[in-house]
C-alpha positions as a Markdown table, in Angstrom:
| # | Residue | x | y | z |
|---|---|---|---|---|
| 1 | Unk | 15.1 | -41.8 | -11.7 |
| 2 | Unk | 11.7 | -41.6 | -13.5 |
| 3 | Unk | 10.1 | -41.4 | -9.5 |
| 4 | Unk | 12.3 | -38.9 | -8.4 |
| 5 | Unk | 11.3 | -36.4 | -11.9 |
| 6 | Unk | 8.3 | -36.9 | -11.5 |
| 7 | Unk | 8.4 | -36.2 | -7.7 |
| 8 | Unk | 10.7 | -33.2 | -9.1 |
| 9 | Unk | 7.6 | -31.7 | -11.4 |
| 10 | Unk | 5.0 | -32.3 | -8.8 |
| 11 | Unk | 7.0 | -30.0 | -6.2 |
| 12 | Unk | 7.8 | -27.5 | -8.7 |
| 13 | Unk | 3.8 | -27.3 | -9.6 |
| 14 | Unk | 3.4 | -26.9 | -6.1 |
| 15 | Unk | 5.4 | -23.9 | -5.6 |
| 16 | Unk | 3.9 | -22.1 | -8.9 |
| 17 | Unk | 0.8 | -22.0 | -7.3 |
| 18 | Unk | 1.9 | -20.3 | -4.1 |
| 19 | Unk | 0.4 | -16.6 | -4.4 |
| 20 | Unk | 3.4 | -15.4 | -2.7 |
| 21 | Unk | 5.8 | -16.5 | -5.2 |
| 22 | Unk | 4.0 | -16.0 | -8.4 |
| 23 | Unk | 6.2 | -15.8 | -11.2 |
| 24 | Unk | 4.4 | -13.0 | -13.2 |
| 25 | Unk | 5.9 | -10.0 | -15.2 |
| 26 | Unk | 6.0 | -7.6 | -12.8 |
| 27 | Unk | 7.9 | -4.8 | -14.4 |
| 28 | Unk | 5.1 | -1.5 | -15.3 |
| 29 | Unk | 5.6 | 1.7 | -16.8 |
| 30 | Unk | 7.0 | 5.0 | -15.5 |
| 31 | Unk | 4.0 | 6.6 | -15.8 |
| 32 | Unk | 2.0 | 3.7 | -13.9 |
| 33 | Unk | 4.4 | 4.0 | -11.0 |
| 34 | Unk | 3.1 | 7.6 | -10.7 |
| 35 | Unk | -0.5 | 6.6 | -10.9 |
| 36 | Unk | -1.2 | 7.8 | -14.6 |
| 37 | Unk | -1.9 | 5.5 | -17.9 |
| 38 | Unk | -4.5 | 2.6 | -17.4 |
| 39 | Unk | -3.1 | -0.3 | -15.6 |
| 40 | Unk | -5.8 | -3.8 | -15.4 |
| 41 | Unk | -7.5 | -4.0 | -12.0 |
| 42 | Unk | -9.4 | -6.6 | -11.0 |
| 43 | Unk | -12.1 | -6.7 | -7.9 |
| 44 | Unk | -15.4 | -5.3 | -6.9 |
| 45 | Unk | -15.4 | -2.0 | -4.8 |
| 46 | Unk | -11.6 | -2.5 | -4.7 |
| 47 | Unk | -9.1 | -2.9 | -7.6 |
| 48 | Unk | -5.9 | -4.5 | -7.7 |
| 49 | Unk | -3.2 | -6.2 | -10.4 |
| 50 | Unk | -4.8 | -9.9 | -10.9 |
| 51 | Unk | -2.2 | -11.6 | -9.0 |
| 52 | Unk | -2.6 | -9.0 | -6.0 |
| 53 | Unk | -6.6 | -10.3 | -6.3 |
| 54 | Unk | -6.0 | -13.7 | -6.4 |
| 55 | Unk | -3.8 | -13.6 | -3.3 |
| 56 | Unk | -6.7 | -11.4 | -1.5 |
| 57 | Unk | -9.5 | -13.8 | -2.7 |
| 58 | Unk | -7.9 | -16.6 | -1.1 |
| 59 | Unk | -6.9 | -14.6 | 1.9 |
| 60 | Unk | -10.3 | -13.4 | 2.2 |
| 61 | Unk | -11.6 | -17.2 | 2.1 |
| 62 | Unk | -9.0 | -18.5 | 4.7 |
| 63 | Unk | -9.9 | -15.9 | 7.2 |
| 64 | Unk | -13.4 | -16.5 | 6.7 |
| 65 | Unk | -12.9 | -19.9 | 8.2 |
| 66 | Unk | -12.0 | -17.6 | 11.5 |
| 67 | Unk | -15.4 | -16.2 | 10.9 |
| 68 | Unk | -13.3 | -12.7 | 10.1 |
| 69 | Unk | -14.8 | -11.2 | 7.2 |
| 70 | Unk | -12.3 | -8.9 | 4.9 |
| 71 | Unk | -13.2 | -5.7 | 3.4 |
| 72 | Unk | -11.3 | -3.6 | 1.7 |
| 73 | Unk | -11.3 | 0.5 | 2.4 |
| 74 | Unk | -9.1 | 2.0 | -0.1 |
| 75 | Unk | -6.8 | 0.0 | -3.1 |
| 76 | Unk | -5.6 | 1.3 | -5.9 |
| 77 | Unk | -6.0 | 5.1 | -6.5 |
| 78 | Unk | -4.7 | 7.1 | -9.4 |
| 79 | Unk | -2.5 | 10.7 | -9.5 |
| 80 | Unk | -5.7 | 12.4 | -10.2 |
| 81 | Unk | -7.2 | 10.7 | -7.1 |
| 82 | Unk | -4.4 | 11.1 | -5.3 |
| 83 | Unk | -4.7 | 14.8 | -6.2 |
| 84 | Unk | -8.0 | 15.5 | -5.0 |
| 85 | Unk | -7.3 | 14.0 | -1.5 |
| 86 | Unk | -4.2 | 16.7 | -1.8 |
| 87 | Unk | -5.7 | 19.4 | -2.8 |
| 88 | Unk | -8.8 | 19.2 | -0.4 |
| 89 | Unk | -6.2 | 18.9 | 2.8 |
| 90 | Unk | -4.1 | 21.2 | 1.6 |
| 91 | Unk | -6.8 | 23.8 | 1.3 |
| 92 | Unk | -8.4 | 23.0 | 4.3 |
| 93 | Unk | -5.0 | 23.7 | 6.0 |
| 94 | Unk | -4.5 | 26.4 | 4.3 |
| 95 | Unk | -8.0 | 27.8 | 5.9 |
| 96 | Unk | -6.6 | 27.1 | 9.4 |
| 97 | Unk | -3.9 | 29.5 | 8.6 |
| 98 | Unk | -1.2 | 26.6 | 8.2 |
| 99 | Unk | 2.0 | 28.6 | 6.1 |
| 100 | Unk | 3.3 | 26.1 | 3.0 |
| 101 | Unk | 5.5 | 24.4 | 5.2 |
| 102 | Unk | 3.5 | 23.7 | 7.7 |
| 103 | Unk | 0.6 | 22.8 | 5.6 |
| 104 | Unk | 2.8 | 20.1 | 4.0 |
| 105 | Unk | 4.2 | 18.5 | 6.9 |
| 106 | Unk | 0.5 | 18.1 | 8.1 |
| 107 | Unk | -0.1 | 16.5 | 5.4 |
| 108 | Unk | 2.1 | 14.1 | 5.0 |
| 109 | Unk | 1.3 | 12.3 | 8.0 |
| 110 | Unk | -0.6 | 10.1 | 6.7 |
| 111 | Unk | -1.3 | 11.0 | 3.2 |
| 112 | Unk | 1.2 | 10.9 | 0.0 |
| 113 | Unk | 2.3 | 13.6 | -2.4 |
| 114 | Unk | 0.1 | 12.6 | -6.0 |
| 115 | Unk | 3.1 | 10.3 | -7.9 |
| 116 | Unk | 4.3 | 8.7 | -4.7 |
| 117 | Unk | 1.9 | 7.2 | -3.5 |
| 118 | Unk | 2.1 | 3.3 | -3.1 |
| 119 | Unk | -1.7 | 2.8 | -4.2 |
| 120 | Unk | -1.0 | 3.8 | -7.5 |
| 121 | Unk | 0.8 | 0.4 | -8.6 |
| 122 | Unk | -2.7 | -1.6 | -7.2 |
| 123 | Unk | -0.5 | -4.1 | -4.9 |
| 124 | Unk | -1.2 | -2.1 | -1.8 |
| 125 | Unk | -4.8 | -2.1 | 0.0 |
| 126 | Unk | -6.4 | -0.4 | 3.4 |
| 127 | Unk | -8.5 | -3.5 | 5.0 |
| 128 | Unk | -10.9 | -3.5 | 8.0 |
| 129 | Unk | -13.2 | -6.0 | 9.5 |
| 130 | Unk | -17.2 | -6.1 | 7.8 |
| 131 | Unk | -19.2 | -8.2 | 10.3 |
| 132 | Unk | -18.2 | -6.7 | 13.7 |
| 133 | Unk | -20.3 | -3.5 | 15.0 |
| 134 | Unk | -18.4 | -0.5 | 13.2 |
| 135 | Unk | -16.9 | 2.2 | 14.7 |
| 136 | Unk | -17.5 | 5.7 | 13.8 |
| 137 | Unk | -14.2 | 6.2 | 11.7 |
| 138 | Unk | -12.6 | 2.9 | 10.1 |
| 139 | Unk | -8.6 | 3.7 | 10.1 |
| 140 | Unk | -8.1 | 4.1 | 14.0 |
| 141 | Unk | -5.1 | 3.0 | 15.1 |
| 142 | Unk | -7.4 | 2.0 | 18.2 |
| 143 | Unk | -9.7 | 0.1 | 16.2 |
| 144 | Unk | -6.7 | -2.6 | 15.6 |
| 145 | Unk | -5.5 | -3.2 | 19.0 |
| 146 | Unk | -6.9 | -4.2 | 22.5 |
| 147 | Unk | -10.7 | -4.3 | 22.8 |
| 148 | Unk | -10.9 | -2.5 | 19.2 |
| 149 | Unk | -13.4 | -3.6 | 17.1 |
| 150 | Unk | -10.9 | -4.5 | 14.6 |
| 151 | Unk | -8.1 | -6.3 | 17.0 |
| 152 | Unk | -9.2 | -10.0 | 15.5 |
| 153 | Unk | -8.8 | -9.4 | 12.4 |
| 154 | Unk | -4.8 | -7.6 | 13.2 |
| 155 | Unk | -4.2 | -10.8 | 15.3 |
| 156 | Unk | -5.2 | -12.9 | 11.9 |
| 157 | Unk | -3.2 | -10.9 | 9.8 |
| 158 | Unk | 0.0 | -11.0 | 12.0 |
| 159 | Unk | -0.2 | -14.9 | 12.1 |
| 160 | Unk | -1.6 | -15.3 | 8.5 |
| 161 | Unk | -1.1 | -12.2 | 6.2 |
| 162 | Unk | 2.3 | -13.3 | 5.0 |
| 163 | Unk | 1.4 | -16.9 | 3.8 |
| 164 | Unk | -0.7 | -14.8 | 1.3 |
| 165 | Unk | 2.0 | -12.4 | -0.2 |
| 166 | Unk | 1.0 | -9.3 | 2.1 |
| 167 | Unk | 3.1 | -7.3 | 4.4 |
| 168 | Unk | 2.3 | -4.1 | 6.7 |
| 169 | Unk | 3.7 | -1.5 | 4.9 |
| 170 | Unk | 4.0 | 1.5 | 7.8 |
| 171 | Unk | 4.8 | -0.4 | 11.0 |
| 172 | Unk | 4.9 | 0.7 | 14.8 |
| 173 | Unk | 8.8 | 0.4 | 14.9 |
| 174 | Unk | 9.9 | 2.8 | 17.3 |
| 175 | Unk | 12.9 | 4.3 | 15.3 |
| 176 | Unk | 11.0 | 4.6 | 12.0 |
| 177 | Unk | 10.1 | 8.1 | 10.4 |
| 178 | Unk | 7.6 | 9.0 | 7.5 |
| 179 | Unk | 4.3 | 8.2 | 7.5 |
| 180 | Unk | 3.3 | 7.4 | 11.2 |
| 181 | Unk | 1.7 | 3.6 | 11.6 |
| 182 | Unk | -1.0 | 2.6 | 9.8 |
| 183 | Unk | -2.2 | -1.1 | 11.0 |
| 184 | Unk | -4.8 | -1.2 | 8.3 |
| 185 | Unk | -2.2 | -0.8 | 5.2 |
| 186 | Unk | -0.7 | -3.9 | 3.9 |
| 187 | Unk | 1.1 | -4.3 | 0.5 |
| 188 | Unk | 1.0 | -7.5 | -1.7 |
| 189 | Unk | 5.2 | -7.8 | -1.9 |
| 190 | Unk | 5.9 | -10.2 | -4.8 |
| 191 | Unk | 4.7 | -7.2 | -6.9 |
| 192 | Unk | 5.5 | -4.5 | -4.9 |
| 193 | Unk | 9.3 | -5.1 | -4.1 |
| 194 | Unk | 10.0 | -4.7 | -7.6 |
| 195 | Unk | 8.0 | -2.1 | -7.9 |
| 196 | Unk | 9.7 | 0.1 | -5.1 |
| 197 | Unk | 13.1 | -0.7 | -7.2 |
| 198 | Unk | 12.3 | 0.9 | -10.5 |
| 199 | Unk | 10.0 | 3.6 | -8.7 |
| 200 | Unk | 13.3 | 4.7 | -7.3 |
| 201 | Unk | 14.8 | 4.8 | -10.9 |
| 202 | Unk | 12.7 | 7.8 | -11.1 |
| 203 | Unk | 13.8 | 11.4 | -11.0 |
| 204 | Unk | 10.7 | 12.4 | -8.8 |
| 205 | Unk | 11.6 | 16.4 | -8.4 |
| 206 | Unk | 11.2 | 16.8 | -12.2 |
| 207 | Unk | 8.1 | 14.6 | -12.8 |
| 208 | Unk | 6.3 | 17.0 | -9.3 |
| 209 | Unk | 7.5 | 20.1 | -11.4 |
| 210 | Unk | 4.9 | 19.3 | -14.2 |
| 211 | Unk | 2.0 | 18.6 | -11.9 |
| 212 | Unk | 2.0 | 22.1 | -10.6 |
| 213 | Unk | 0.8 | 21.2 | -7.2 |
| 214 | Unk | -0.7 | 22.6 | -4.3 |
| 215 | Unk | 2.0 | 23.7 | -2.5 |
| 216 | Unk | 4.9 | 22.3 | -5.4 |
| 217 | Unk | 6.8 | 25.0 | -4.7 |
| 218 | Unk | 8.2 | 23.6 | -1.8 |
| 219 | Unk | 9.3 | 20.5 | -3.2 |
| 220 | Unk | 13.2 | 21.3 | -3.4 |
| 221 | Unk | 15.7 | 18.3 | -4.3 |
| 222 | Unk | 16.3 | 18.5 | -0.1 |
| 223 | Unk | 13.1 | 17.8 | 0.9 |
| 224 | Unk | 12.6 | 15.3 | -2.3 |
| 225 | Unk | 15.1 | 13.2 | -0.8 |
| 226 | Unk | 14.4 | 13.8 | 2.6 |
| 227 | Unk | 10.9 | 12.1 | 1.9 |
| 228 | Unk | 11.9 | 9.4 | -0.2 |
| 229 | Unk | 14.4 | 8.4 | 2.5 |
| 230 | Unk | 11.5 | 8.9 | 5.3 |
| 231 | Unk | 8.5 | 8.4 | 3.6 |
| 232 | Unk | 8.8 | 5.9 | 0.9 |
| 233 | Unk | 12.3 | 3.4 | 2.0 |
| 234 | Unk | 11.4 | 4.1 | 5.9 |
| 235 | Unk | 8.7 | 1.3 | 5.8 |
| 236 | Unk | 9.0 | -2.4 | 7.1 |
| 237 | Unk | 12.5 | -3.8 | 6.0 |
| 238 | Unk | 10.6 | -7.2 | 4.8 |
| 239 | Unk | 9.3 | -5.0 | 1.9 |
| 240 | Unk | 12.4 | -3.6 | 0.4 |
């Protein structure tokens, strides 16, 4: 009887140490869900929430055993940061003569509307491999497939990323809508799956009205509903 109790205790302790089964408190404020506030973040050259940071470091260490050094291009982005990206792209497209509707459609092929990015949560990270010859552009689909510079990284992530709680967000499934395929964008599921549920409770239409983003006159309820369904929710089903 004592032996059985002891074995159960050891098992529970082992499970609790797995990064993908973190039992940490995962509720955050509505402000932090839209990239505002001051979340506690960890990392050098990138920023993640503590649980995601710990799991990422463990994954880096394991990948190194296969001579793969995982680096981060982008991780946490505040609302202000995402707004700068949005406005730079909006003004660039505007200068090329795109209408507001065409402009927004072009931007949301890859970039999110400020206040709606998963990068606001401190759970998502864009990765590449640092110990290979670097291509001119890092975050390009071709770099992660066939003979691309980061294809070994992609193969390793396909096999092992989930062991550390990281899942590809924007897959290449043929019927998926919204943002285009991003073989570099991973999310730490133990936190982000709950954050997504919490985010879906927010009134994004009302929130976006207060920030007066370029093109926001086109953010009707109908547009945001469609954007939510296709860009925010049409992701890897394992993250829902």
